[in-house]
C-alpha positions in Angstrom: 0.0 0.0 0.0 1.3 3.4 -1.0 0.5 6.7 0.6 -0.5 8.3 -2.7 -3.3 5.8 -3.3 -6.8 7.2 -3.0 -9.3 7.0 -0.2 -12.7 5.4 -1.0 -15.9 6.7 0.5 -19.4 5.3 -0.2 -22.9 5.8 0.9 -26.3 4.6 -0.3 -26.6 8.0 -1.9 -25.6 11.6 -1.2 -25.7 11.6 2.6 -22.0 10.7 2.9 -21.2 14.0 1.4 -21.4 15.4 4.9 -18.5 13.2 5.8 -16.7 13.8 2.6 -16.6 17.6 3.2 -14.9 17.2 6.5 -12.4 14.7 5.2 -11.4 16.9 2.3 -11.1 19.9 4.6 -8.9 18.0 7.1 -6.9 16.0 4.5 -6.6 18.4 1.5 -3.8 16.4 -0.1 -5.7 13.2 -0.4 -7.3 11.9 -3.6 -10.9 10.8 -2.8 -13.2 8.4 -4.7 -16.8 9.0 -3.6 -19.5 6.5 -4.6 -23.2 7.2 -4.3 -25.1 4.0 -4.7 -28.1 6.1 -5.7 -29.5 3.3 -7.9 -30.2 1.3 -4.8 -30.9 4.0 -2.2 -31.9 4.1 0.5 -30.3 1.3 2.5 -32.3 2.1 5.7 -35.3 0.1 4.7 -33.4 -2.9 3.1 -32.4 -6.1 4.8 -28.8 -7.0 5.8 -28.3 -9.4 2.9 -29.0 -6.6 0.4 -26.9 -4.0 2.2 -24.0 -6.5 2.4 -24.3 -7.4 -1.3 -24.3 -3.7 -2.4 -21.5 -2.8 0.0 -19.3 -5.6 -1.3 -19.8 -4.6 -5.0 -18.7 -1.0 -4.2 -15.9 -2.0 -1.9 -14.4 -4.4 -4.4 -14.7 -1.7 -7.1 -12.8 0.8 -4.8 -10.1 -1.7 -4.0 -9.6 -2.3 -7.7 -9.2 1.5 -8.1 -6.4 1.3 -5.5 -8.2 2.5 -2.4 -5.8 2.5 0.6 -8.7 2.9 3.1 -12.5 2.9 2.8 -14.9 5.1 4.7 -18.4 3.6 5.0 -20.3 6.9 5.2 -23.6 5.2 6.0 -24.8 4.3 9.5 -26.9 1.4 8.1 -24.0 -0.2 6.2 -21.6 0.3 9.0 -23.9 -1.5 11.4 -24.5 -4.3 9.0 -21.0 -5.1 7.5 -18.0 -3.3 8.9 -16.7 -6.0 11.2 -17.0 -8.6 8.4 -15.3 -6.4 5.9 -12.5 -5.6 8.3 -11.8 -9.3 8.6 -12.1 -10.0 4.9 -10.2 -7.2 3.2 -6.7 -6.1 3.9 -7.2 -2.4 4.2 -8.5 -0.1 7.0 -12.3 0.6 7.2 -13.7 3.5 9.0 -17.4 3.6 9.7 -20.0 5.9 11.2 -22.4 5.2 14.1 -24.8 7.4 16.1 -23.0 9.7 18.4 -24.4 8.5 21.7 -21.2 9.0 23.7 -20.8 12.7 22.8 -24.5 13.3 23.3 -24.3 11.9 26.8 -21.4 14.2 27.5 -23.4 17.4 26.8 -26.9 16.4 27.8 -28.1 18.2 30.9 -31.3 16.2 31.6 -30.2 12.8 30.4 -33.0 12.6 27.8 -31.5 12.0 24.4 -33.2 11.5 21.0 -31.8 9.3 18.3 -32.9 10.0 14.8 -31.9 7.1 12.5 -33.1 4.6 10.0 -35.1 1.6 11.0 -32.3 -0.7 10.0 -29.7 1.1 12.2 -32.0 1.1 15.2 -32.7 -2.6 14.9 -29.1 -3.6 14.3 -26.9 -5.6 16.7 -24.2 -3.0 16.6 -26.6 -0.3 17.7 -27.9 -2.5 20.5 -24.3 -3.0 21.7 -23.7 0.7 21.5 -26.7 1.5 23.7 -25.7 -1.2 26.2 -22.2 0.2 26.4 -23.1 3.9 27.0 -26.7 4.1 27.8 -27.0 2.9 31.4 -27.5 6.3 33.1 -29.5 8.1 30.4 -32.8 7.8 28.6 -32.3 7.1 24.9 -35.4 7.7 22.8 -35.2 6.1 19.4 -37.0 7.7 16.5 -37.0 5.8 13.2 -37.3 8.3 10.3 -38.5 6.4 7.2 -38.7 8.5 4.1 -36.4 11.2 5.3 -33.3 10.1 3.5 -35.3 9.8 0.2 -36.3 13.4 0.4 -32.6 14.5 1.0 -31.7 12.3 -2.1 -34.2 14.3 -4.1 -32.8 17.6 -2.9 -36.1 18.5 -1.2 -34.6 20.0 2.0 -37.2 22.8 2.4 -40.1 21.1 0.7 -43.4 21.1 2.6 -43.4 17.3 2.7 -39.9 17.3 4.3 -40.9 19.8 6.9 -44.1 17.9 7.7 -42.2 14.7 8.1 -39.6 16.3 10.3 -42.3 17.9 12.5 -44.0 14.5 13.0 -40.7 12.8 14.0 -39.5 15.7 16.1 -42.8 16.1 18.0 -42.4 12.6 19.3 -39.0 13.5 20.7 -40.1 16.9 22.0 -42.8 15.0 24.0 -40.0 13.1 25.7 -38.3 16.3 26.8 -35.0 15.6 25.0 -32.4 18.3 25.2 -30.0 16.6 22.8 -30.7 14.9 19.4 -28.3 12.6 17.6 -28.4 12.7 13.8 -27.9 8.9 13.3 -27.9 9.0 9.5 -25.5 11.0 7.3 -28.3 12.3 5.2 -29.8 14.1 8.2 -26.8 16.4 8.5 -28.1 18.3 5.5 -31.4 18.9 7.5 -29.7 20.5 10.5 -31.1 23.9 9.8 -34.6 22.7 9.3 -34.4 20.5 12.5 -33.1 23.4 14.5 -35.9 25.6 13.3 -38.4 23.1 14.7 -36.7 22.2 18.0 -35.1 25.5 18.8 -31.6 26.7 19.7 -31.7 25.1 23.2 -31.7 21.6 21.8 -28.2 20.3 21.0 -27.6 18.4 17.7 -24.9 15.8 17.5 -23.4 15.2 14.0 -20.3 12.8 14.0 -19.1 13.7 10.5 -16.1 15.6 11.7 -15.2 12.9 14.2 -15.1 10.4 11.3 -12.7 12.6 9.4 -10.5 12.8 12.5 -10.5 9.1 13.0 -9.6 8.5 9.3 -6.6 10.9 9.8 -5.5 9.0 12.8 -5.7 5.7 11.0 -3.8 6.9 8.0 -1.0 8.3 10.2 -0.8 5.1 12.2 -0.5 3.1 9.0 2.0 5.6 7.4 -0.5 6.2 4.6 -1.0 9.9 4.8 -0.4 11.7 1.5 1.5 15.0 1.7 3.0 15.1 -1.7 0.3 16.9 -3.8 -2.9 18.8 -3.8 -5.9 16.4 -3.4 -8.8 15.9 -5.7 -12.3 14.3 -5.6 -13.9 12.0 -8.1 -17.6 11.2 -7.9 -19.4 8.1 -9.1 -23.0 6.9 -9.0 -25.0 3.8 -9.8 -28.1 5.8 -10.5 -29.0 8.6 -12.9 -26.0 10.7 -13.6 -28.1 13.8 -14.2 -30.1 13.4 -11.0 -27.1 12.6 -8.9 -25.1 15.5 -10.3 -28.0 17.8 -9.6 -28.4 16.5 -6.0 -24.6 16.6 -5.2 -24.1 20.0 -6.8 -27.1 21.4 -4.9 -25.9 20.1 -1.6 -22.2 21.2 -2.1 -23.1 24.5 -3.7 -21.0 24.0 -6.8 -21.2 21.9 -9.9 -19.4 18.5 -10.0 -18.7 16.0 -12.6 -20.2 12.5 -12.1 -19.2 9.2 -13.6 -21.3 6.1 -13.9 -20.1 3.1 -11.8 
């Protein structure tokens, strides 16, 4: 493995861009390959077999492209396959998971809401996470079906998105939560809309930057950090190039080129 090889990042769609942005900011010399599996999004309502099959296809593509490390920028996929893939492939994998530990650190009333996909909340990995950190707090799970689809479509401020958010957040407000964990990378793009509904006094936990920091630590430990040139990003999709390009360009605020995977 050479330090000038690329970093692979993948998600079921565009949600992982929230992680990508922090990685590119923290590691500007790295070449990044981002794969949006938009042709099969979202993962949150799919079973483990489907998620593993799609994740394996993308992982093996990234490895063929020379990826020195892979970031699974999807809570659902991380919960489903990361331990298996770490055992099977000879490169580092960095995943994402709901930020329960940092939420506990800042919550004042020990009532914490977890917004996530149904698959994440029902996973063994999430159950282990709550058992490890959740003894002295009240964790209120809120599955959010349909929310990732609306982000994929770029409908951040659409009436149907706001209505869905109000429905999900009302349930958490009734539990008197003072901290909400954004347990899906797609939800990071709805932070403004969420805060408008819950108010400034409610803390939002987004682990995107923490994932970038963990990647940086792993690359340094493995002597894989690239310092030799200015980095770049290539984008790939399994879905419609036009639709994915429009969604990514809208979320990032500038136009990007997309290739078909």
